[in-house]
N, C-alpha and C positions, 0 to 999 in steps of 0.2 A: 235508876234503870238506864242502861245505855242502849243505843240502837245504831244500826247502819243499814245500808242497802245491800240486798243479796239477790242473786238470781234464783228464781223458783221455776222448776220444770213441772209442767202438768202434762198429763197424757189423756187421750181419748181415742175412741174407735172411729175410724172414718167410714164412709159408705160401703167400703169393701171389707169392713170388720177388721181392718189392720190397725195396730196401735200407732198413733202419731204423737209426737212430742211438741210442746210449745213452751217458750221461755219468756218470762217477764221479770222485771225488777220490782221488788217489794221492800217495804220497810220491815226490818226484823228487830224485835226488842229482846233484850237479855236480862237475866237476873242481876243481882248486885255484884256477882263475881265477874260478869261480862262473858261468861262461858256457856251458860245454859239458856237456850231459847225459851222465852216465856210466851211470846205472841208475835204475830205478824199481820201486816195489813191485808185485808180481804180482797182488795183490788190493787192492780199494779199502780206504781207511783207515776205521777206526771211530772213534767219539768216546768219550772217557772221561777220567777224572781222579780223583785221590784227594780232591779238594775241589771245591766249586762254582766257586771261583776258577780252579782248573786247567781245569775244564770250559769256563768262559767263554773262557779264554786259547786253548784248543785250537780252539774254534769260531771265534774271531777269526782264527786262523791259516788255518783252512780257508776262511773267508769271503774272505780276501785272494786265494785261488786263483781266485775268480770274476772278479777284476779283471785277471787275466793272460791272455795268449793261450791258447786251447785247444790241446791236443796230441793227436796220434794216432800210431799206429805208421806208419812210413814205408811208403807203398804200393809202394816198389821191392823190398820183401821183406827188406831189411836189418833187423836188430834195433835200430832206432833210432827216436826220436820226432821228429816235425816239428810246427811250429806251423801251425795251420790258420786262425786268426783272431786 
């Protein structure tokens, strides 16, 4: 199974009942083909490393998530993610 970081958009209603969006970076896991999303982390990813070099590498991987299409939970109610941009 392969994985990478991806941006996930979540939405909620604010106090004025208007829809607002929020974006986080999550780990996303793919099937053996590397194309179909099988799972993703339930909480946003944090940044850390044992060395500054590891921290740089982790931030680089997260930065690449910003170049990929944004994901969100499928509005049809299934527990899947769909690309929105």
